[in-house]
Each structure stands twice: as structure tokens, then as C-alpha cells.
C-alpha positions in Angstrom: 40.5 -9.0 -28.2 40.5 -12.0 -30.2 38.0 -14.7 -29.1 40.4 -17.2 -30.2 43.6 -15.4 -29.1 45.4 -16.5 -26.0 44.0 -15.3 -23.0 45.6 -11.7 -21.9 45.5 -9.1 -19.2 45.4 -5.5 -19.6 46.7 -5.1 -16.1 49.5 -7.2 -15.6 50.1 -8.2 -12.0 52.3 -11.0 -11.0 50.6 -13.9 -10.1 51.8 -17.8 -9.5 50.7 -20.5 -12.0 48.4 -23.1 -10.3 47.9 -25.4 -13.4 50.0 -28.6 -13.5 51.8 -29.7 -16.8 48.8 -32.2 -17.5 46.3 -29.4 -17.6 48.7 -26.9 -19.8 49.0 -29.7 -22.2 45.4 -30.2 -22.1 44.7 -26.5 -23.0 47.3 -26.5 -25.5 45.4 -29.2 -27.3 42.2 -27.4 -26.8 43.7 -24.5 -28.5 45.0 -26.5 -31.3 41.5 -28.3 -32.0 39.6 -25.1 -31.7 41.9 -23.5 -34.4 41.3 -26.9 -36.3 37.8 -26.5 -36.0 37.7 -23.0 -37.5 39.1 -24.3 -40.7 37.3 -27.6 -41.4 34.9 -27.8 -44.3 31.8 -29.5 -43.0 29.7 -28.4 -40.3 29.7 -32.0 -38.7 33.4 -31.8 -38.6 33.7 -28.6 -37.3 31.3 -29.2 -34.5 32.5 -32.3 -33.2 36.0 -31.0 -33.2 35.1 -28.0 -31.2 33.2 -29.9 -28.9 36.2 -32.3 -28.5 38.2 -29.1 -27.8 35.7 -28.1 -24.7 36.0 -31.6 -23.5 39.7 -31.0 -23.4 39.2 -27.5 -21.8 37.0 -29.4 -19.1 39.7 -32.3 -18.8 42.2 -29.6 -18.0 40.0 -28.2 -15.2 39.6 -31.6 -13.6 43.2 -32.3 -13.8 44.0 -29.1 -12.0 41.5 -29.2 -9.4 39.9 -32.5 -9.3 40.0 -35.0 -6.5 39.6 -38.8 -6.6 36.1 -39.9 -5.6 35.9 -40.8 -1.7 33.4 -43.5 -1.7 33.9 -46.8 -3.6 30.1 -46.5 -4.7 31.1 -43.0 -6.6 34.1 -44.4 -8.0 32.2 -47.4 -9.3 30.0 -45.1 -11.4 31.1 -43.6 -14.7 30.2 -39.8 -15.0 31.0 -37.5 -17.8 33.1 -34.8 -17.6 30.2 -32.4 -17.8 28.6 -34.0 -14.6 31.9 -33.7 -12.7 32.9 -30.1 -13.6 30.0 -28.3 -11.5 31.4 -29.9 -8.4 34.9 -29.3 -8.9 34.5 -25.6 -10.5 30.8 -24.2 -9.5 31.7 -21.3 -11.4 31.7 -23.2 -14.7 28.4 -24.7 -14.1 26.5 -23.0 -17.1 29.3 -23.8 -19.3 29.0 -27.6 -18.2 25.2 -27.5 -19.0 25.9 -25.8 -22.3 28.4 -28.3 -23.6 26.4 -31.3 -22.0 23.4 -30.4 -24.4 25.8 -30.7 -27.2 27.1 -34.1 -26.4 24.4 -36.1 -28.5 24.8 -33.7 -31.5 28.4 -34.2 -31.3 27.9 -38.1 -31.4 25.6 -37.9 -34.3 28.1 -35.7 -36.0 31.1 -38.0 -35.5 28.9 -40.9 -36.7 28.7 -39.0 -40.0 24.7 -38.4 -39.9 24.1 -35.9 -42.3 22.7 -32.5 -41.1 23.6 -33.5 -37.3 25.3 -29.9 -36.9 24.4 -26.9 -39.4 26.8 -24.1 -40.0 25.3 -21.7 -37.5 25.4 -24.5 -34.8 29.1 -25.3 -35.7 30.0 -21.5 -35.9 28.1 -20.8 -32.5 29.9 -23.8 -30.9 33.5 -22.6 -32.0 32.8 -19.2 -30.6 31.4 -20.8 -27.3 34.4 -23.0 -26.7 36.6 -20.0 -27.7 35.3 -18.2 -24.7 35.2 -21.2 -22.4 39.0 -21.9 -23.2 39.8 -18.0 -22.5 37.9 -18.2 -19.2 39.5 -21.3 -17.9 43.0 -20.2 -19.3 42.5 -17.1 -16.9 41.3 -19.1 -14.2 44.0 -21.9 -14.2 47.1 -20.5 -15.7 46.7 -16.9 -14.1 50.2 -15.7 -15.9 49.2 -12.3 -17.5 50.0 -12.2 -21.3 50.6 -8.4 -22.1 48.7 -7.4 -25.4 51.3 -7.1 -28.3 51.4 -3.4 -29.3 50.6 -3.3 -33.2 53.3 -1.5 -35.3 50.8 1.0 -36.6 49.7 2.3 -33.1 53.3 2.5 -31.6 53.8 5.6 -29.4 56.9 7.8 -30.2 59.1 9.2 -27.6 58.4 13.1 -26.9 61.2 15.2 -28.0 60.8 17.6 -24.9 59.9 16.7 -21.5 56.3 17.4 -20.8 55.5 20.4 -18.3 51.9 21.2 -17.3 50.7 24.6 -18.3 49.5 25.2 -14.6 50.9 23.8 -11.4 48.7 20.8 -10.3 46.1 21.4 -7.7 46.5 18.6 -5.1 43.6 19.5 -2.6 41.3 17.1 -4.0 38.6 19.7 -4.9 37.1 20.0 -8.2 37.7 23.1 -10.4 34.6 25.6 -11.0 32.5 24.7 -14.1 33.1 26.8 -16.9 30.8 29.9 -16.7 30.3 29.4 -13.1 30.1 32.1 -10.3 31.4 31.3 -7.3 31.8 27.7 -8.1 28.0 27.3 -8.9 27.2 26.4 -12.5 25.5 28.9 -14.7 22.0 27.7 -15.4 20.8 30.3 -17.9 
């Protein structure tokens, strides 16, 4: 499976979609941003664009699961998506911490500070955001996407129906091991 490809499930089970249109739109924008980050030239541009894609993924989770703050005091305080995300989706706490730790570097990269992000930093972030995006797509969208069969691995139809050489044993017992006498394996 591709890290940057769409989320897929090898066991297609019909499940209902839970994500509202706004969340789906944010996921699509995050995927487009991630694709853009992969082809940009400078590490600063790649890093900041990938980090923005991660923010859009987090915003999609907040759009799907978020609730307005209950107290006026909490509403008055502005908090980052990375602070709110663990409250809304505790299963994404580690991802939130990872991307929160890169927020300062993203600000430096966007400000054009030379060397704010190195090539490896950008590559690692792109991979991390791709994984985060796939996890959230599976978590929110829940619509299985069957993997496309490649033309070189297509299975041809058999020309004759399959018939087993021996009748199937439906008793549930295991067949005796080769070289076994009375069902006990030969040790020597």
C-alpha cells in the first residue's frame, strides 16, 4: 500500500460514513497539500506545506467530532488544534504531540528563515502526515476502497471447474503428519 494513496481496506465491509461534508472537504484539501509538498523544491516549502496538510487533517477531525466549548471561560481562550485534538480524539494524542512539536519550525519555515527545516525533516514530516491522513480517513470516512487489481496480476478464469483430488474431511481433525505412525510424528 502507498503511504500517500487513498485509505483502503482489504476486507470490504459495508459501513456508514460519519464525516460531514466539511470534514471530507478538509481531508481532500489535506491530500492535495500533501501531494504538493511532495513535489516542492525547498525543504522549508515542503515542511510548511506538509504541516499545513496535517493541520487540515486535524481540522477535519474537529469538524466531525468537535463540540462547542461549554463554559464561557474556555471559549474565551484561543487554543491550537493540537491542544484540542486529544480531547476530541484521544486515540490521536501522540500524533497531536508530534505535529505540535513542529509548529514552531513551520512558522520559521514560512517566515523564510534559511535552514529552518532540512531535507530529511521535510521528508519525515511528509511521511508522518501521509500516515496521519490515512488513519483519520479510516477513522472518519469508514467507506472501504477496494485495492485496484494491477493488470499484471490479473487472475484468469479457469477453463475447467476445480475438483479436489480427495473428498474433504469435515471432521475438524488434523491429518497425520508425514512419516507418522498412528498419528504420532516420527522423531528419528
